[in-house]
N, C-alpha and C positions, 0 to 999 in steps of 0.2 A: 504494500500500500504506500501512499504518498502523503506527506504532510507539508504544510507551509512553514518556512523558517521564520523566526522572529526578527525579520529585517524589514524595514519600511523604505528602503532605497533600492532602486534598480542597479545592476541587473538582479532580477529575482533569482532565488535559489530554491530548487526543489530537492527535498530529501527523500531518497528511496530507502524504505525500511526493509532490510534484508533479513533481520532477525529482531528479536525483542530488545536486544541490547545495542544493535549497530544501526547508525543512521549515516548513510553515505551521501554526500552532497553531489548534485548534478547541476552545473552552472547553466543558466539560460541566457546565452549571449546573442541569440538570433531571434528575429520575429517568429520563425517557425517553432523554435523551442518554447518561446513565451506562449504561443497559441496552444501548444500541447499542454503546457502547464495550466493554462486557464481551463481547458477542456477537462483535464483530470480533476481539478478542484471543483468545477461545476458538477461533475458526475459523482462527487463524493457527498452531495447533499443528503441529509438523513432520509432513510426510507423505513417502511415498516410501521408498526403500531405507534401512535402518537402519545407522547407523554404530556402531562398537564403543565400549565404555566409554572406552578410552584415546584414541581419536580425539576423542571429545567433551571429555575432560579436557585433552588436549593443545591443543585450540582455546580453552581457557579457559572452556568452558561449565559450567553448573551441572548436576550429575546429582542427582536427588532419589531417595532410597531409599524403601523402604516402611516399615511399622510393625511392631509386636510381635505375631506370630501366636500364640505359645503363650498369652500372657495374654488376648488377645482371644478366642481360641477356647475357653479355659478358662471364661471368663465366659459364653460362648454354649452351654456344655455339650458340647464336643467334645474337650477335652483334660483329662487328669487332673493336678491339681496334685500335686507330689511327684516322679513320674518326669518329667513335662513332655515326654513323647515324642510324636512327630508321626504316629501311626498314622491320624489322621483323614484324611490324604491318600489312603489306600486305603479306609478305613472309611466316611468321610463326605465324599467328594470335592466334593459340592455346597456344603458349608460353606466349604471351603478355596477353591474356585473363586470364590465370591461375595466373600470377603474380598480376594482378589487383585484382583477386578474393581473393588471400591470404592476400593482404593488407586490403581489405574490411573486411575480417574475423578477422584481427588483430586489427581493430579499426579505420581505415582511414575513414574520412568523405568525402574526395575528391579523385576522380579518375582523375588524371591529364593525358591528352592525351599524348601518347608516340610520341611526335612530337619534341623532343629536336634535334636541328640541322637538322630540316626537311625543311629548306629553300633551294630553287633550287641551289643557289650559293654554299652552303655547300655540298649538295648531289653530286655535280659534281666536287668537289675540289680534286686536286692532284691525278688524275687518278682513283678516286673512280667511278666504273662503276655499274650502277643499272639497274635492269630489270623492275622497277616500277617508275612511275613519282612522283614528289613531291605531286601532287594533290591526286594520288591514296594512297600514304602513309598517308597523313593527313586525308583523308576521312576514311580510314580503322581504324586509331587510334581513331578517334572520335566515330565510331560505337562500337568499343570494350569497350571504357571507358563508354559509355552510357549503353551498355548491362549489364555490371557488376554493375554500379551505381544503376540501376533499381532493382537489387537484394537486395538492402538494402537502407540505408538512405544516399546514396552517391550523391555528386554533381559532375558535369563534368567541368573541367577547361581546356580550350584550351591554349596551351603554345607556345610562340615564344622565341627565344634566340639570342645571339649575332651572327653577320654574318661576313664571310670573306670579304664581300664588304666593311664594315666599317673599318676593319683592313687594307684594301688596299686603304683607303682614298677616297672611292667613295663618291659622293655628298649625301646630306640629302635626296633629292628627290629619288635618286636611291636606297638608303637603305630603305626608307619608302615604296617603291613599292614592295620590297621583303616581308616586313611584311604584306602588304595589300594582297598579293597573298595567304598567309597562312590564313589570317583573313577571306577571302571570304569563305573558307571551314568551318571555325568555325561558321560563321553566318548561312551558309546553314544547318549545322548540329545542330544549336541552342544549343551550349554549355551554361552552366549556368553562368560562368564568365571567365575572361581571365587573364593570367599571363604572364608578361614579365620577364623572369628569366635568370640568368647566364650572366650578363653583367659586364665586367671589366671596362667599361667607362660609366660614368653617362650620358654623352651626347647622346650616342646611346640608352641608356635606356629611356631617355626623348623622343626621336623620336618614340620609340616603344610604349610608353604610349600614346602619342598623337594620334597615329594611332588607337590603341585599344579603347581609350576613345570615339572616334567618333561613336562607335557602340551603346553607351548608356548602355552597360553592365558593371557590376562592374569590376574594374581592380586592380590587384595586381602587384607589381614590386619588384624584388629582385636582388640585385647586388652580385657578387661573390668577395666581398671585406672583409678586416679585419679592425682593428682599424686605420691603416695607411691611409685608404681611397682608392679611385680608382687609376687606373694606371697613372693618371696625378696628383695625390696628392690632389684631392678634398676630404675634410674630410667627414666622415660618416654623420655627422649632416647636412652639406651643401648638400650632395647627397640626403638625405631624403627630405629636403625642396624643392629641385628642382623637385623631382619626384612627390611630393604632388601637387606642383604648376602646373605640367604638366597634372595632373588629376588622379593620382593613389589614390585609396581608402585605399589600404593596402600596406605598404612598409616594407622592411626588407632585409635579406641576404639569399643566398643559396650557397652550395658547397664551395670548396677551403679551408675551415677551419673547425676545430673541434667545438663541441657544446660550450665549454667554450668561445672560441674566438668569435663565432657567437653571443652568447647571449650578450657578452660585446659590440660588434659592434652595435647590434640593440638597446641596451640601449643608446648608443651615438646618434643614429639616432632619437630615441624618444625624447631625451633631445633637440636636434636641432629643431625638429618640434614644440615642446612645446614652446621653446624660441621664435620662429618666430610667435607664436600665431595661429598656424594652427592645424588641427585635422586629425588624421589618425588612422587606426588599424595597428598592427605590427605582422610580421611573421618571423619565422626562420626555415630554412631547411638545417642544417649543414651536414658535412661529418660524417660518422661513424668511423672515424679514429682520433687518437690523433695526433695533429700537433703543439706542442708547439715550434718546431724548424723551423716553416715556416717563410719565408719572405713575403713581400707584395703580391707576385704572388700566394701564397698559395701552396697547395700540389703538383701542377704540377712541382714545382721546386725541390721537394724532389727526391733524387736518386732512391728511391724505386717505384716511379710512373711509370707505373700503375700496374706492375706485381708482386711487392713484398711488398705490403702494409698490408698484412694480420696480421702481428704481432702488428699492431697499432689499430686493431679493438676494439671498446668499448664493454664492457660486457653489458648484459641486465640491470644489476644493475646500471651501470654508466649512462645508458639511462634514468633510472628512476630519477636519480639525475639531469640530463639535463632537463627533463620535469618540475621538480619542480622549478629549477632555472629560466627557461624561464617564467614560470607562475608568479613567484615572481617579475620578471622584468617587468610585465605588457604585456607580449606577449601572445596573445590568439590563433594565428594560429601557430601550432607547428607540424612540420613534419621532414622529413629527405631527404638527397640527396645521393650521391655516397657512397656505402658501407652499407647503411641502408637496412636491410632485414625485412621481416614481423615480426620476433620476436622482433626486435628493436621497431617497431611501437607498438606492443602489450605491451611492457614495458612502453611506453609513456602513452598508454591508461590505463594501470593498475595503474600507479602512479597518474593519474588524474581522477580515477574512482569516487572519492568523489565529485569533482567539476562537473563531467558529469552526475553522478547519475546512472551509469551502467557500466558494464564490457563488453568487446568485446566477440564475440562467441569463439574466439581462447583461451580464458582463461579457457574454460571447460577442456582443456588439460594442464593446467599450474597451479600449486599450488602457491598462492601468497607468495613471498619471500621464495620460496623453500619448502613450507609446504608439497608438495607431496612426498618429500624425507622421510617422516615418514613411508612410505610404502616400503622403500628400504630394501633389504635383509641384507646388511652389517651394523652393529651398528654404525661404525664410520661415515658412510654416513648419517644415520638417525640423527646423532648429528648435521648435517648441516641444518636441517629443521628449520631455524630461520633467521630472518632479520639481527640481529647483526653480525652473522657469515659472511654473504655476504657483509655487509657494511664495515667490518674490513679487508677483504681479499685484499692482494696486489698480483695480479696474476703474476706468473712467466712466462717468455717467453719460457723457455726450450732451450735457445740459449746462452750458456755461453761465446761465443767469439764475440757476436754481441753488438754494442753500443746501448745505450738507445735512442740516438738522432742522427740526420744526419746533414750534412752541405748542405744547399740548393744550387742549381746551380746558380741562380740569374744572368742570362745573361743580364738583363735589356732591353730586347727587347719588344717593344710595338708598338702601331699603327704608321704606317708610316715608320718603320724600314725596310731596304731592305730584311733582312732575314725573315721577316714576311709577305711579299707580297705574296698573294695567286695566284694560277694558276690552270687551268683545267687539264693540262698535269701531268703525274706521275712525282714524284721527281726522278731526275736522279742520277746516281752514282757520276757524277761530282759535283752535288749540295750537296750530302751527305758527300763527302770526307772532305771538310773543317770543317763541323760540327763535324765529328768524331774526327778530330785533335784538335779542340777547346775543346771538352768534355774531351779528354784524358789529355790535358794540365792542366785542372782544377782538375782532380782527380789523 
């Protein structure tokens, strides 16, 4: 058999195991050798019976998540920005299935059900009219995730997220009933584990974890917070402790902030859990956008949200750096959220190929660190077929009159504020007028 050496600079070295004790190196000095190397690693992907997410994490393995479905499908014309609801699972299953398939091919171990904001109170919020029920959407999402997961070594994770009911100060019992309704579908469809994701308030996340934990399935919980903590100022460390005590097996962050910020925040969570004498696994699924200028509310405060964020997108090489830094921080569940496309996940999988022992199928069409550029017609492009070139590069935006950073809006609106109270009826012109005036006054 073959294994990847622990070197991250070309030329790659393949080790042929001739016995249990002997590893003999084979240098890969030509494009032909490198392609053979890639094919061998791709063919080493795990096969056979699937192990659960906790079995993998307990063994110290890397679990790679998927990317951001709502943003990716909005750009493809299947999700409406504003409500960000996932009716495409029932309305356009072919689009959701294809995106799952691309993430699986790129290296994802987890097919997360496309059930973000699929609670009944969110599906019917502010005039959002649907032709499918919440149950139909959740069931379709589970079926699609399972179909694609079964095409490889994928696990299915059923996901719930924060609710308008909590933001509108509904009771704990009312909010938990909403989670339970989604959970009934996940149990019926026998998902492999559960994720409570995208929570701005640790209290609501605790409620979600308590509901999910009652199933006996593994539970992951991620908050959309940065180093400043949740929207009520609860620190990342304390948030993590509360989630673990509520029953979460895996804790971390997702969305709202870039990889640098998210890894830093999860490190703070990890320190808090260890200080409390508790144990957990850790995960991060950040944005694919640079957000050094964000306030505690994250990227939704940026003036560019959501339709002008493209200049902030991380390159594939920056994603490799993210994967390495997350791994060094002790995080073993590493994925992405809004802005993450399959090529970003492939970059994560390629960076961690040594630790995982194989490359994803999508790497057949991607030379490691640009090595396929050796085949380019133009000599100056062939000169870029090396890691140090891409690691040194400072990408230009091509926008000479644009600033490098923005001033976040920072309205300071959170749970219980009158302007955040949710409603089933469409937002009226009278309700919008003062918001426009307030925004204009700030800019």
